[in-house]
Structures are given as C-alpha cells and as structure tokens.
C-alpha positions as CSV (number, residue, x, y, z in Angstrom):
1,M,0.0,0.0,0.0
2,T,1.2,3.5,-0.8
3,T,0.1,6.8,0.5
4,R,0.5,10.3,-0.8
5,M,-0.5,13.4,1.2
6,K,-1.1,16.5,-0.9
7,G,-0.7,20.0,0.4
8,N,1.6,21.8,2.8
9,M,2.2,21.1,6.5
10,Q,-1.0,22.9,7.6
11,P,-3.4,20.6,5.6
12,A,-1.4,17.5,6.7
13,S,-1.6,18.5,10.3
14,A,-5.3,19.2,10.0
15,W,-5.9,15.7,8.8
16,K,-3.8,14.4,11.7
17,A,-5.9,16.6,14.1
18,L,-9.1,15.0,12.7
19,Q,-7.6,11.6,13.3
20,E,-6.8,12.4,16.9
21,K,-10.4,13.8,17.4
22,L,-11.8,10.5,16.1
23,V,-9.5,8.5,18.3
24,A,-10.8,10.5,21.3
25,G,-14.3,9.4,20.5
26,A,-15.8,11.9,18.1
27,V,-18.4,10.5,15.8
28,L,-19.2,12.1,12.4
29,R,-22.5,12.0,10.6
30,H,-22.9,9.8,7.6
31,T,-24.6,12.1,5.1
32,A,-24.7,10.2,1.8
33,G,-23.6,7.1,0.0
34,L,-23.4,6.5,-3.8
35,R,-22.3,3.6,-5.9
36,H,-22.1,3.8,-9.7
37,P,-20.2,2.3,-12.7
38,V,-17.8,4.5,-14.6
39,A,-16.8,3.7,-18.2
40,A,-13.4,4.2,-19.7
41,G,-13.1,7.8,-20.9
42,Y,-15.8,9.0,-18.5
43,Y,-15.2,12.5,-17.2
44,C,-16.7,14.1,-14.1
45,P,-16.3,17.9,-14.2
46,L,-14.9,20.0,-11.4
47,H,-17.2,20.0,-8.4
48,E,-17.1,20.2,-4.6
49,H,-19.0,18.9,-1.6
50,E,-19.8,20.4,1.8
51,S,-18.9,17.1,3.4
52,I,-15.7,14.9,3.6
53,E,-15.9,12.5,0.7
54,I,-14.4,9.0,0.6
55,V,-14.1,7.6,-2.9
56,F,-13.2,3.9,-3.1
57,H,-12.2,2.6,-6.5
58,P,-12.5,-1.2,-6.3
59,T,-12.0,-1.4,-10.0
60,G,-10.9,0.9,-12.8
61,R,-8.0,3.4,-13.2
62,G,-7.9,7.1,-13.8
63,V,-6.8,10.5,-12.6
64,T,-8.4,13.0,-10.3
65,R,-7.3,16.7,-10.0
66,T,-7.8,18.7,-6.8
67,G,-7.5,22.3,-5.9
68,N,-9.3,25.3,-4.3
69,A,-11.7,27.8,-5.9
70,A,-8.8,29.9,-7.1
71,A,-7.4,27.0,-9.0
72,G,-10.7,26.3,-10.7
73,K,-10.8,29.9,-12.1
74,T,-7.4,29.4,-13.8
75,G,-8.8,26.7,-16.1
76,G,-7.2,23.9,-14.1
77,D,-3.5,25.0,-14.4
78,D,-3.0,25.0,-10.7
79,L,-4.8,21.8,-10.0
80,R,-2.9,18.8,-8.6
81,A,-3.2,15.5,-10.3
82,L,-3.5,12.2,-8.4
83,A,-3.4,9.0,-10.4
84,F,-5.4,6.1,-8.9
85,D,-5.6,2.4,-9.6
86,A,-8.0,-0.4,-8.7
87,G,-8.1,-0.7,-4.9
88,D,-7.2,2.9,-4.2
89,V,-9.0,5.4,-2.0
90,I,-9.1,9.1,-2.3
91,V,-10.4,11.2,0.7
92,Y,-11.4,14.7,-0.3
93,A,-11.7,17.6,2.2
94,P,-14.9,19.6,2.2
95,R,-15.1,22.3,-0.4
96,T,-12.1,20.9,-2.3
97,L,-12.6,21.2,-6.0
98,H,-12.0,17.9,-7.8
99,D,-12.7,16.2,-11.1
100,Q,-12.2,12.7,-12.4
101,R,-11.2,11.1,-15.7
102,M,-11.3,7.4,-16.1
103,E,-8.6,5.6,-18.2
104,A,-10.0,2.1,-17.6
105,G,-13.6,1.5,-16.7
106,G,-14.6,0.4,-13.2
107,E,-16.8,1.4,-10.3
108,D,-16.9,4.2,-7.7
109,H,-18.1,3.8,-4.1
110,C,-18.6,7.2,-2.5
111,V,-19.2,7.9,1.2
112,Q,-19.8,11.3,2.6
113,L,-19.5,12.5,6.2
114,R,-20.2,15.9,7.8
115,A,-16.9,17.5,8.9
116,P,-16.6,18.6,12.5
117,A,-17.1,22.3,13.2
118,G,-14.1,24.5,13.0
119,H,-12.1,22.0,10.8
120,R,-9.2,23.3,8.6
121,L,-9.1,20.3,6.2
122,T,-8.0,21.0,2.7
123,G,-6.8,19.0,-0.3
124,A,-7.0,15.2,-0.5
125,L,-5.4,12.1,0.8
126,H,-4.5,9.2,-1.5
127,I,-4.4,5.7,0.1
128,G,-3.0,3.2,-2.4
129,R,-4.5,-0.3,-2.8
130,V,-6.4,-1.1,0.3
131,E,-6.2,-4.8,0.7
132,D,-8.1,-5.2,4.0
133,A,-11.2,-7.2,3.0
134,V,-13.3,-5.9,6.0
135,L,-12.5,-2.3,5.2
136,R,-13.3,-2.7,1.6
137,S,-16.6,-4.4,2.5
138,E,-17.5,-1.6,4.9
139,M,-16.9,1.1,2.2
140,E,-19.0,-0.8,-0.3
141,L,-21.8,-1.2,2.3
142,L,-21.8,2.5,3.3
143,A,-21.8,3.6,-0.4
144,H,-25.2,2.0,-0.7
145,G,-26.5,4.4,1.9
146,M,-30.0,4.0,3.4
147,H,-33.2,5.9,2.6
148,A,-34.8,7.4,5.7
149,P,-33.1,5.2,8.2
150,T,-34.5,4.8,11.7
151,P,-32.6,6.7,14.5
152,G,-30.9,3.5,15.5
153,R,-29.8,2.6,12.0
154,A,-28.7,6.2,11.4
155,A,-26.5,6.0,14.5
156,L,-25.1,2.8,13.3
157,L,-24.2,4.3,9.9
158,N,-22.5,7.2,11.7
159,L,-20.4,4.9,13.8
160,R,-19.4,2.7,10.8
161,A,-18.6,5.6,8.6
162,T,-16.5,7.2,11.3
163,A,-14.7,3.9,11.9
164,V,-13.9,3.7,8.1
165,L,-12.6,7.2,8.0
166,L,-10.5,6.6,11.1
167,Q,-9.0,3.5,9.6
168,L,-8.1,5.3,6.4
169,L,-6.4,8.1,8.3
170,E,-4.5,5.5,10.3
171,L,-3.3,3.9,7.1
172,A,-2.4,7.2,5.6
173,H,-0.4,8.6,8.5
174,G,1.1,5.2,9.4
175,R,2.4,4.8,5.9
176,H,3.7,8.3,5.9
177,A,5.6,7.6,9.2
178,R,7.1,4.4,7.8
179,E,8.3,6.2,4.6
180,A,9.9,8.9,6.8
181,A,11.6,6.2,8.9
182,G,12.8,4.4,5.7
183,T,14.2,7.7,4.4
184,R,16.2,8.2,7.6
185,Q,17.6,4.7,7.4
186,G,18.3,5.1,3.7
187,E,20.1,8.4,4.4
188,R,22.4,6.6,6.8
189,H,23.3,4.0,4.1
190,V,23.9,6.8,1.5
191,R,26.2,8.7,3.9
192,A,28.1,5.5,4.6
193,A,28.5,5.0,0.8
194,E,29.7,8.6,0.5
195,R,32.3,8.2,3.3
196,Y,33.5,4.9,1.7
197,V,34.0,6.7,-1.7
198,Q,35.8,9.6,0.0
199,E,38.2,7.3,1.8
200,H,38.8,4.6,-0.9
201,Y,38.2,6.4,-4.3
202,A,41.7,5.5,-5.5
203,R,41.1,1.7,-5.4
204,I,37.3,1.3,-5.9
205,G,36.7,-1.1,-8.8
206,S,32.9,-1.3,-8.9
207,V,29.7,-0.1,-7.3
208,L,29.4,-3.5,-5.6
209,E,32.5,-2.7,-3.6
210,I,30.9,0.6,-2.4
211,A,27.7,-1.2,-1.6
212,A,29.5,-3.8,0.5
213,G,31.2,-1.0,2.4
214,A,27.8,0.6,3.1
215,G,26.2,-2.7,4.0
216,L,23.7,-3.0,1.1
217,G,23.3,-4.8,-2.1
218,G,24.5,-3.1,-5.3
219,D,21.0,-2.6,-6.9
220,H,19.5,-1.4,-3.7
221,L,22.2,1.2,-3.2
222,R,22.0,2.4,-6.8
223,H,18.3,3.0,-6.5
224,L,18.6,4.5,-3.0
225,F,21.4,6.9,-3.9
226,R,19.5,8.1,-7.0
227,R,16.3,8.6,-5.0
228,L,17.9,10.6,-2.2
229,R,20.6,12.4,-4.1
230,G,19.0,12.8,-7.5
231,R,22.2,11.5,-9.2
232,T,24.0,8.2,-9.8
233,L,26.5,6.8,-7.5
234,V,29.1,6.5,-10.3
235,S,28.7,10.3,-11.0
236,Y,29.5,10.9,-7.3
237,L,32.5,8.7,-7.5
238,N,33.8,10.6,-10.5
239,E,33.1,13.9,-8.8
240,V,35.3,12.9,-5.8
241,R,38.1,11.6,-8.2
242,V,38.0,14.8,-10.3
243,A,38.2,17.0,-7.3
244,R,41.4,15.1,-6.2
245,A,42.8,15.2,-9.7
246,R,42.3,19.0,-9.9
247,T,44.3,19.4,-6.7
248,L,47.1,17.2,-8.0
249,L,47.1,19.0,-11.4
250,A,47.4,22.4,-9.7
251,H,50.0,21.6,-7.0
252,S,52.1,18.6,-8.1
253,P,54.5,17.8,-10.9
254,L,53.0,14.3,-11.5
255,T,52.2,13.1,-15.0
256,L,48.6,12.6,-16.2
257,K,49.2,8.8,-16.1
258,E,50.4,9.0,-12.5
259,I,47.5,11.2,-11.5
260,A,45.0,8.9,-13.2
261,A,46.4,6.0,-11.2
262,L,46.3,7.8,-7.9
263,C,42.7,8.9,-8.4
264,G,41.5,5.4,-9.4
265,W,41.2,5.5,-13.2
266,R,42.4,2.6,-15.2
267,D,44.3,4.8,-17.7
268,E,45.0,8.4,-18.5
269,Y,42.7,8.4,-21.6
270,Y,39.7,7.5,-19.6
271,F,40.7,10.0,-16.9
272,S,41.0,12.7,-19.6
273,A,37.6,12.0,-20.9
274,V,35.9,12.1,-17.5
275,F,37.8,15.2,-16.5
276,R,36.8,17.0,-19.8
277,R,33.1,16.2,-19.3
278,S,33.3,17.5,-15.7
279,C,35.4,20.6,-16.1
280,G,34.9,21.5,-19.7
281,M,38.5,21.2,-20.6
282,A,41.3,18.7,-20.8
283,P,43.4,18.1,-17.7
284,G,46.5,19.4,-19.4
285,R,44.8,22.7,-20.2
286,Y,43.5,22.9,-16.7
287,R,47.0,22.5,-15.3
288,E,48.3,25.3,-17.6
289,E,45.6,27.7,-16.5
290,R,46.2,27.0,-12.8
291,H,49.9,27.6,-13.2
292,A,49.4,30.7,-15.2
293,A,47.1,32.1,-12.6
294,R,49.8,31.8,-9.9
295,R,52.5,33.7,-11.9
C-alpha cells in the first residue's frame, strides 16, 4: 500500500488533528452514499462537496485533479493530479474542487461524512491499494446508503462511517511515518557510501564494492542513492576523483598517467575523458591555466 499526502504542512496537520479527534471518541455524521459504474473515458467535471468524501475505486483506473476555488478559475492550471488504480481510495476535504477522468472502466463507491465544526481540512489524501477485506466491504456497504433510516440505523451508519474514515487516516499517516523512517535509514546508508567513496576512491573497482562498504546490495544502493541524491553513485565517485585530480594538477608535478592511477582511473585516456566532461577542458589545459594564474 502506498500513500500520498497532498498539500503543505497545515493541511497534513489538519488531517492528523481530525484523526486524533476521532480516536478521542468523536463521531461524524454519515450524510450520503453513492455507488455507480464509470466507463473508460468518462469525465466528471470539477465540483465540490460540503462534506468529507471518501471515494473507493474497487476497479478501474484514472486521474483526479484537486484544488481550491482559485485553481478552478485558472482553467485547471493550478490543480494537482492524483493517479489512482484499482483498490485505491481518495479522501477529499470539504469544499475541495476535484474532477475525475477514467482511463479504464470500473466502479466508484462514494461515502460522505459531515466534517466537525471548525475544521481546517484542505486537499486530498490518496491511500493506495487497500487490501483489508473488511475495510473494503464496509466502504461498499456505506456507499449504498440508506433511505430514511431509523434513528438506531442512522446512529449505526454514523459509527461505521466514522470507523472507516479513522482506519483510512491511520493507514495514511502510518504509511507516511514508515516512509519517513525508511528515508532516515536510507540516508544513513547513503552517507556511509559517500564516506566509503571519499576514503577509498583510489582503489574502488565497482559499485558492488561501495555497496558492500555501506552494508547494502548493489542494486539497492544504486536506487537509494539516486532517489535521495538525484544522481547516480558513479557520478558521485567521478566527482570525488575529479576533485582530487584538480588538486594534483594544480599543485604537483605528477604526469597525467600518475594522477590517473592515484585517483582510481584505469588509464590516462579515460581520466582525460571524464575530466573533460566534468570541467569543460582537458586536464593538461586545466594545469596550464592554474599555473598561469599563480604567476
């Protein structure tokens, strides 16, 4: 299951505050339920609701865009897109503009609850692929609604709808916390890899060697490094080597072949190619310019 929280810190904290309110025993009113098929290519124009809306997509695939009233006036340029697949749930805050376009046909199960007074909810939460069979069944049941329920049945609907919303919020924030913890752990591994490169750049023969030094598998480290640093591990290794080569070119009489070997390149030709890509000039030219600048 994946979760995406859209918006800045205030909206996210408002959803968290709602979760805490429900944990403390607050019960929201179930105001509506709707269940309907949606064909591929179907488009539901921008609209909003006074209530919190839970939309469960048991089947189908598509994109919803969300925003505020100002975004709607710009023709949709400022709307945020959320792609959903079969099994996903989108929870929309009250008065949040949203539309929906289906890429593959399916079915929508919609459940609406009255938001508590004084709420500051905005935006939408995306909970990816809900697999809990009981939770899925509850959303399907609540989407049917009930015409003129008795007070007892209405109270039961309120309790069940509130329980569903609370479980979705728990899933959303629990996943968010796990992702944050995973990022912290990943950051430790990436920093270990960077330290290993800085200390052993002259003799590193492959990414697998760096990965072993960081305590990870090669593919795992490659993906992790790119995700957290936005670049490849090889490019970082070359950056460290080029930085050392620049120092040696400027302050030592060593030949290009000797500098290449000291910095970890297999030969001076490969060293020259990497250096040129990084610095925009050949290493020999770089040395000449540094020496000329000191005269």
